C-alpha positions as CSV (number, residue, x, y, z in Angstrom):
1,M,30.8,-1.7,-9.3
2,K,30.6,-3.1,-5.8
3,R,27.1,-3.9,-4.6
4,S,26.0,-3.5,-1.0
5,T,22.3,-4.5,-1.2
6,K,20.7,-5.6,2.0
7,P,19.9,-9.3,2.4
8,I,16.2,-8.6,2.6
9,V,16.2,-6.8,-0.6
10,D,18.2,-9.4,-2.3
11,E,15.6,-11.9,-1.2
12,I,12.9,-10.1,-3.1
13,V,15.1,-9.9,-6.2
14,E,15.9,-13.6,-6.1
15,T,12.2,-14.4,-5.5
16,A,11.4,-12.4,-8.7
17,K,13.7,-14.6,-10.7
18,K,12.1,-17.8,-9.6
19,P,9.6,-19.5,-12.0
20,K,6.0,-18.5,-11.4
21,K,5.2,-22.1,-10.3
22,E,7.7,-22.1,-7.4
23,K,6.0,-20.5,-4.4
24,K,8.9,-19.2,-2.1
25,K,7.9,-17.7,1.2
26,A,9.7,-14.4,1.7
27,S,10.3,-12.9,5.1
28,R,8.4,-9.8,3.9
29,I,5.5,-9.2,1.6
30,P,6.5,-7.3,-1.7
31,T,4.5,-4.3,-2.4
32,G,4.4,-4.7,-6.1
33,S,6.8,-1.8,-6.6
34,D,10.6,-2.1,-6.4
35,L,11.0,1.4,-5.1
36,L,8.4,1.0,-2.5
37,D,10.1,-2.2,-1.4
38,L,13.2,-0.1,-0.9
39,I,11.7,2.5,1.2
40,T,9.9,-0.2,3.3
41,G,13.1,-2.1,3.8
42,G,12.1,-5.0,1.4
43,G,8.3,-5.0,1.7
44,F,5.7,-5.0,4.3
45,P,6.6,-7.4,7.3
46,K,4.2,-10.0,8.3
47,G,2.3,-9.6,11.6
48,K,2.3,-5.8,11.3
49,I,-0.2,-2.9,10.4
50,A,0.5,-0.7,7.4
51,N,-1.4,2.5,6.8
52,I,-1.7,4.1,3.4
53,V,-2.8,7.8,3.6
54,G,-3.6,10.1,0.6
55,D,-6.2,12.3,-0.9
56,N,-8.3,11.4,-4.0
57,S,-6.8,9.6,-6.9
58,T,-3.4,9.0,-5.3
59,G,-3.3,5.3,-5.9
60,K,-4.2,4.0,-2.4
61,T,-6.4,1.2,-3.7
62,F,-3.8,0.3,-6.5
63,L,-1.1,-0.1,-3.8
64,A,-3.3,-2.5,-1.8
65,I,-4.3,-4.4,-5.0
66,D,-0.7,-4.8,-6.1
67,C,0.4,-6.1,-2.6
68,I,-2.3,-8.9,-2.8
69,A,-1.2,-9.7,-6.4
70,S,2.4,-9.9,-5.5
71,A,1.9,-12.0,-2.4
72,R,-0.4,-14.3,-4.3
73,K,2.5,-14.9,-6.9
74,L,4.6,-16.1,-4.0
75,Y,2.2,-17.9,-1.8
76,G,-0.4,-19.3,-4.3
77,S,-3.2,-21.1,-2.5
78,K,-1.7,-20.4,0.8
79,L,-2.6,-16.8,0.5
80,K,-5.9,-15.7,2.0
81,W,-7.1,-12.1,1.5
82,R,-10.0,-10.1,2.6
83,Y,-10.8,-6.8,0.9
84,N,-13.2,-5.1,3.1
85,D,-14.8,-2.4,0.9
86,A,-16.1,-0.3,3.8
87,E,-16.9,2.7,1.4
88,A,-18.6,0.5,-1.1
89,G,-16.7,2.2,-3.8
90,F,-14.5,-0.6,-5.2
91,S,-14.9,-0.6,-9.0
92,F,-11.5,-1.9,-10.3
93,D,-11.3,-4.5,-12.9
94,T,-8.7,-6.7,-11.1
95,E,-9.2,-9.5,-13.7
96,K,-7.6,-7.2,-16.2
97,I,-5.1,-5.6,-13.9
98,C,-3.8,-8.7,-11.9
99,G,-5.2,-11.6,-14.0
100,F,-7.6,-12.7,-11.2
101,D,-10.8,-11.1,-9.6
102,I,-9.9,-9.9,-6.0
103,M,-13.5,-9.6,-4.9
104,E,-14.5,-12.9,-6.4
105,G,-11.4,-14.7,-4.9
106,Q,-12.5,-13.9,-1.4
107,K,-16.1,-15.0,-1.7
108,K,-15.3,-18.6,-0.5
109,M,-13.8,-17.3,2.7
110,I,-16.7,-14.9,3.2
111,Q,-19.2,-17.7,2.8
112,E,-17.3,-20.3,5.0
113,L,-17.0,-17.7,7.9
114,K,-20.4,-16.2,7.3
115,L,-19.0,-12.7,6.9
116,S,-20.9,-9.7,5.4
117,P,-19.7,-8.5,2.0
118,R,-18.4,-5.4,3.8
119,T,-18.6,-3.8,7.2
120,D,-20.4,-0.6,8.2
121,T,-19.0,0.0,11.7
122,I,-15.7,-0.3,13.6
123,E,-17.2,-3.0,15.8
124,E,-18.2,-5.1,12.9
125,F,-14.8,-4.6,11.3
126,S,-13.0,-5.7,14.6
127,L,-15.3,-8.8,14.7
128,D,-14.7,-9.5,11.0
129,L,-10.9,-9.3,11.2
130,D,-11.0,-11.5,14.4
131,R,-12.9,-14.3,12.6
132,C,-10.5,-14.2,9.7
133,L,-7.4,-14.5,12.0
134,D,-9.0,-17.3,13.9
135,S,-9.5,-19.3,10.7
136,L,-6.0,-18.9,9.4
137,K,-3.9,-22.0,9.4
138,E,-0.3,-22.0,10.5
139,D,1.1,-22.2,6.9
140,E,-1.2,-19.6,5.5
141,L,-0.8,-15.8,5.0
142,L,-3.6,-13.4,5.5
143,I,-3.7,-9.8,3.8
144,Y,-6.6,-7.9,5.3
145,V,-7.5,-4.6,3.7
146,V,-10.0,-2.1,5.0
147,D,-10.8,0.6,2.4
148,S,-11.1,2.9,4.1
149,L,-11.0,3.4,7.9
150,D,-12.9,6.7,7.3
151,G,-15.9,4.8,5.7
152,L,-16.7,3.1,9.1
153,S,-19.1,4.5,11.5
154,S,-19.7,3.2,15.1
155,D,-22.6,1.5,16.9
156,D,-23.0,4.6,18.9
157,E,-23.0,6.9,15.9
158,K,-25.7,4.7,14.2
159,E,-27.8,4.8,17.3
160,Y,-27.5,8.6,17.7
161,L,-28.5,9.2,14.1
162,E,-31.4,6.8,14.4
163,K,-32.6,8.7,17.5
164,K,-32.2,12.0,15.8
165,L,-34.2,10.9,12.7
166,K,-36.9,9.5,15.0
167,A,-37.2,12.8,16.9
168,Q,-37.3,14.7,13.8
169,E,-40.2,12.6,12.5
170,E,-41.9,13.2,15.7
171,G,-41.3,16.9,15.6
172,K,-39.1,16.8,18.7
173,E,-35.8,18.3,19.5
174,S,-32.9,15.7,19.5
175,K,-30.4,15.9,22.3
176,G,-27.0,14.4,23.0
177,T,-24.1,13.4,20.9
178,Y,-22.0,10.3,20.2
179,G,-19.0,12.3,21.2
180,L,-15.5,10.7,20.8
181,N,-16.7,7.1,21.3
182,K,-15.5,6.2,17.8
183,Q,-12.0,7.4,18.5
184,K,-11.9,5.6,22.0
185,Y,-13.1,2.4,20.3
186,L,-10.4,2.6,17.7
187,S,-7.8,2.9,20.5
188,Q,-9.3,-0.1,22.2
189,F,-9.2,-1.9,18.8
190,F,-5.6,-1.4,18.2
191,R,-4.6,-2.4,21.7
192,T,-6.4,-5.6,21.6
193,M,-5.8,-6.7,17.8
194,A,-2.2,-5.5,17.3
195,G,-0.8,-8.4,19.4
196,K,-3.2,-11.0,17.6
197,I,-2.1,-9.6,14.3
198,E,1.5,-10.0,15.3
199,D,1.0,-13.6,16.6
200,K,-0.7,-14.6,13.2
201,N,0.8,-14.6,9.7
202,C,-1.1,-11.5,8.8
203,L,-0.6,-8.1,7.2
204,L,-3.4,-5.5,8.0
205,I,-3.5,-2.7,5.5
206,I,-5.6,0.3,6.5
207,I,-6.3,2.8,3.9
208,S,-7.0,6.4,5.1
209,Q,-8.6,9.2,3.2
210,V,-7.4,12.8,3.6
211,R,-10.1,15.2,2.4
212,E,-7.8,18.0,1.6
213,N,-5.2,17.8,-1.3
214,I,-1.7,17.1,0.0
215,S,1.2,19.0,-1.2
216,S,4.0,16.7,-2.4
217,F,6.5,18.1,0.0
218,A,4.2,19.0,3.0
219,F,3.3,15.8,4.7
220,S,2.7,17.9,7.9
221,S,0.6,17.4,10.9
222,K,-2.1,19.7,9.5
223,Y,-3.5,16.8,7.5
224,K,-5.7,14.5,9.8
225,R,-7.1,11.1,9.2
226,M,-9.2,8.9,11.3
227,G,-7.2,6.8,13.9
228,G,-5.1,9.6,15.0
229,K,-2.4,8.9,17.6
230,A,-3.4,5.4,18.1
231,L,-2.8,4.4,14.5
232,D,0.4,6.5,14.6
233,F,1.6,4.3,17.4
234,Y,0.5,0.8,16.3
235,A,1.2,1.0,12.5
236,S,4.7,-0.2,11.6
237,F,4.5,1.6,8.4
238,I,2.6,4.8,7.4
239,L,2.9,5.9,3.7
240,W,1.7,9.2,2.7
241,L,0.8,9.7,-1.0
242,S,0.3,12.8,-2.8
243,E,-0.3,13.5,-6.6
244,V,2.6,15.3,-8.4
245,E,1.7,15.3,-12.0
246,K,-1.2,14.1,-14.2
247,H,-0.3,12.8,-17.7
248,K,-2.6,13.3,-20.5
249,K,-3.1,12.0,-24.1
250,K,-5.4,13.7,-26.6
251,G,-6.7,15.9,-23.6
252,R,-7.5,13.0,-21.4
253,A,-5.8,11.9,-18.2
254,Y,-4.4,8.3,-18.4
255,S,-1.8,8.2,-15.6
256,V,-0.5,10.2,-12.5
257,T,2.9,10.4,-10.9
258,I,2.6,10.3,-7.2
259,R,5.1,10.8,-4.3
260,A,5.2,8.1,-1.7
261,Y,6.7,9.2,1.6
262,A,7.5,6.8,4.5
263,K,6.3,9.1,7.3
264,K,6.9,6.2,9.8
265,A,8.9,3.2,8.9
266,K,10.4,0.7,11.4
267,T,13.7,0.3,9.4
268,E,17.2,1.5,9.8
269,R,16.6,4.0,7.0
270,P,13.4,6.0,7.9
271,F,11.8,8.9,6.1
272,R,12.6,7.6,2.6
273,D,10.3,8.7,-0.4
274,C,10.0,7.8,-4.1
275,L,8.1,8.7,-7.2
276,L,5.7,6.2,-8.7
277,D,3.8,6.2,-12.0
278,I,0.3,4.7,-11.7
279,V,-1.6,4.0,-14.9
280,F,-5.3,3.9,-14.8
281,A,-6.7,0.4,-15.4
282,Y,-3.3,-1.0,-14.9
283,G,-1.9,0.0,-11.5
284,I,1.6,0.7,-10.5
285,D,3.9,0.8,-13.6
286,N,6.9,-0.7,-12.0
287,I,9.1,-0.7,-15.1
288,M,8.3,3.1,-15.8
289,S,8.9,4.1,-12.3
290,N,12.1,2.2,-12.2
291,I,13.4,3.8,-15.4
292,N,12.5,7.2,-14.2
293,F,14.6,6.6,-11.1
294,L,17.5,5.0,-12.9
295,Y,17.8,7.7,-15.4
296,D,16.8,10.7,-13.3
297,L,14.0,11.5,-15.6
298,K,12.0,13.5,-12.9
299,T,12.9,16.8,-11.4
300,D,13.3,17.2,-7.6
301,T,9.7,18.3,-7.5
302,G,8.5,15.2,-9.5
303,K,7.8,16.8,-12.7
304,E,8.5,15.1,-15.9
305,K,11.8,16.3,-17.7
306,K,12.0,16.8,-21.4
307,K,11.7,13.7,-23.5
308,Q,15.0,12.2,-24.1
309,K,16.8,9.0,-25.2
310,V,18.4,6.7,-22.7
311,D,21.4,4.3,-22.9
312,W,20.9,0.6,-22.0
313,D,24.2,-1.4,-22.5
314,G,25.5,0.9,-25.2
315,K,22.2,1.2,-27.3
316,D,20.0,4.2,-27.3
317,F,16.3,3.9,-26.7
318,T,13.4,6.1,-26.3
319,I,11.5,5.5,-23.0
320,P,8.6,3.6,-24.7
321,G,11.2,1.7,-26.7
322,L,13.2,0.7,-23.7
323,I,9.9,-0.4,-21.9
324,S,9.1,-2.7,-24.7
325,F,12.7,-4.0,-25.0
326,I,12.7,-4.9,-21.3
327,E,9.4,-6.7,-21.4
328,E,10.1,-8.5,-24.7
329,N,13.4,-9.8,-23.4
330,N,12.3,-10.5,-19.8
331,L,14.9,-8.0,-18.3
332,E,12.5,-6.9,-15.4
333,S,14.9,-8.5,-12.8
334,E,17.9,-7.0,-14.4
335,L,16.3,-3.6,-14.2
336,T,15.3,-4.2,-10.6
337,E,19.0,-4.9,-9.7
338,R,20.2,-1.9,-11.5
339,V,17.8,0.2,-9.5
340,I,18.8,-1.4,-6.2
341,E,22.4,-0.8,-7.1
342,K,21.9,2.8,-7.7
343,W,19.7,3.2,-4.5
344,E,22.5,1.6,-2.4
345,E,25.2,3.7,-4.0
346,I,23.2,6.8,-2.8
347,E,22.7,5.2,0.7
348,A,26.3,4.5,0.9
349,S,27.3,8.1,0.0
350,I,25.2,9.5,3.0
351,S,26.0,6.9,5.5
352,T,28.1,7.6,8.5
353,K,31.8,6.6,8.3
354,R,32.5,6.9,12.1
355,K,33.8,4.0,14.0
356,P,31.4,1.9,16.2
357,K,30.5,3.5,19.5
358,Y,31.0,0.4,21.5
């Protein structure tokens, strides 16, 4: 079967085959999911802004965690990361999930740069990111995550609320509003920082929270998130996530299937989507997601099909049995290649066969 995989995707596969001690610098940063790498064109590019959007429990934080862990595997000590927990809601045991503590791992940089554990306002976030970028050495990579943009207020907003509280205490009527200054400052932030991010070896991941549940096939303009048109313009990748199915054992949820849709992707193949399985206290289940795609184990709407056995090189396996077989025999890279081959076959079947225009 002829393969037509793109060089950038081949690079990710070859990197995955390398011994862990060999730190190869890829041209893109792997997401931690083979299917996400495919819809983003091989992973997130350096020097760009990626926006991850979704409602509650759709794996936004898990995607950021897995991206940091994947980059750490490639870059080792040359990777610097800053997880700006603006909502003060980070409660993940990353020691168990990734084998290292993400929050503990950034403490040295926080202390050296005299940063706050987290930022409260957009202005503080801008200064925080600027300090991290200025400290970055030429051979280092920085992944900066803000979780979430919606958790940030502004200096004007804080001042307005303080005046309102003081007026209430004094029994007076408060007047005025902070208006749209927050949105205006965000536009200014993107205009000034986008160029600096591009000049540096940095990936900025902005997590956005949508308060309304998103239909798995309705990523429409009715869903709003902070940053608006400025974020739409300056982000190279915008991934919208929605929950498709919740999985339970003994009446208790243990994982979810989500749909990830590239609403914006600066690649030759835009508007791609994929289904991902996310296991609580584990993160993206890359093997399970790959098997589901390879054997078409999900319906068009993302729902799980009836349990069945699948064939791997002439031998039948249950799904749990195949997962164990792949892990025990270190066949993760082989599974990745089969997934890419199927993906590329689909792409080839829909690509134009017309002669070049010029």
